[in-house]
N, C-alpha and C positions, 0 to 999 in steps of 0.2 A: 522503779525498775524491779522486776522480779529477781529473786535470789540467784537463779540460774537462767540466763536468757534461753528462750524457748523458740522453736520453729513450729509454726502451725499454719494450716491452710484455712482461709476464710473465703466466703462466697458473697458477692454483691448480687442479690437476687434481681434487682431492677436492671442493672447494667449487664447482667449475665457475664461476670468475669471473676477470675480467681485473684485473691490478694493474699500474698504470703507474708506472715508475721515472722520476720527473720531477725533474730537477736534484738528484738525490741523495735525494729523498723518495719514499716509497711511497704511492700513492693507489689505493684500491679503487673500481672502477666498479660501479654497482648491478646491471648485467646483462651478459650475454655479447654485448654489442654495443659496438663502439668508434665513437662518434660524438660530436658536440658536446653533445648533450643528456645523454648519459651522463657526459661530462666535467664538465658543470655540476653534476651531482648526485653527484660523487665525495665520498669521505670518506677520512680517513687510514686506512691499513692498519696494524692493530695486532697481528695474529696472527704466528705463527712465520714468519719470512722464508725459512728454509731449505727450506720446502716449495714455494717458487715456482720455476718453470722458465721460461727465456727462450722466448718464443713463436717459432715458426718463421717466422711472417708478421709482419713489422714494419711493413709498409705500411699506412697509414691511408687509407681510401677517402673519408672525409668531408673535403672540401677546407677547411672552416672549422677543423676540429680539426687537420688536417695542418699548418696554418700555425702553430698553437700548439705542437704536439708535433713536434719535429724528430727523428723516429726515423731510424735509419740502417740501411742494407742491410748488416747485419753478416756476417762470414765464416761459412760453413757449419759450420765446426768449433766455433763458439761457440754456435750455435743449440741450444736444448734444455738448456743447462747451468743449474745452480742459480744463485741470486742471488749467493751468496758466490764461487762460481767465476767468474761473469761479472765481478764487481767486481775480482777479482784479475787477470783477463785485461785488463780495461780499463785498470787502473793500470799494468800492465807493458807492454802492446802497443797499446792503443787509440789513444793520441795519434799514435804513429808510423804506424799503419795509416790513420788519418784524414788525416794530412798527406800521406802517399804517394798516396792516392786523389785528393786535391785537386790535387797538383802534376802528376799525370799527366793531369789533365783529366777524370777520371771523377767522376760525382756519387755521393757516399756516401749520399745521402738515399734512404730506402726508397720514398718517393713517386715518385721518378724511375724506379725499377725497374718500377713498374706502367705508367708512361707509355711506356717503351720498347716494351712489347709492343703498345700500342694506337696508337702514333704512327708514321707512315711515316718511313723512314730519312732522307728529305730534310728533315723538319721537326723532328728531334730536337734536344734541348737540347745545346749544345756550349759548354763553358767552356775557355778557354785562359788559363792563369795564367803570368805571367812577371814578373820583377822589372825595374822601370825603374831604370837606373843613373843617369840624369840628374836625376830628380826625387826629392827627399828630403823627409821631414817635418821638423818642428822639432827632433826628437831625432836627426836625421841617420840615420834608418832608411829603407831602401828601401820604396817603396810598391808595392802589388800592383796590377798592371793586369789587369783582368778584362774580356774582351770576350764578348758573347753573340751567337751566330749567330741563335738564335731563342729568345725569352723565353716562359716559361709562368708559371703562377701560383706556382711554386716558385723562380723565378729569384732573387728577392730573398732568400729563405731561404738559398739556396746561396751567394750573394754574402756575406751576413752570416757564415755559417759559415766560408767561406774567409778572410775578414778576421780572424775570431777566432782561427782555427787558426794562420794564418801570423803574426799579430801576437804570439801567445804564443810561437811558434817563434823569432821574431827576439829577443824579450825573454829567452828562456832561453839563447840563444847569447851574449848580452852579459854 
């Protein structure tokens, strides 16, 4: 199991359907459309998983479904890979890749990549993460300070993701 469960969209080219990798489980969508209605009608994927390929497009345009599935803007080198190869990459490099993106202030969410192209530069989402050395939690761990220049519908998702990743990072270093 990956360090942090991931949501990703896979394609079955012969059956022409989407399969969503949701927190380590595979769910087949009933049609070639990724929206909340399709997600509500999903069923477990039981066929051979080696024939699934990671979709090039991970962004979900339906805002309701995008809040449920936190797909990431994965590196170009990983896109199009098979499910076993993707899982191996995620276990070996995914957590570090995700942590690095968050610490540099880049949003790893695929939904933000579509917003960048439609949002003027002055209104883009900006996250700045730094550790506060003066305030600590009960476990004497530094807390993450996150400031948002402009919030959008995915700001809470990114804040949760940042907290999860950096909390896991702090726990793994102790």
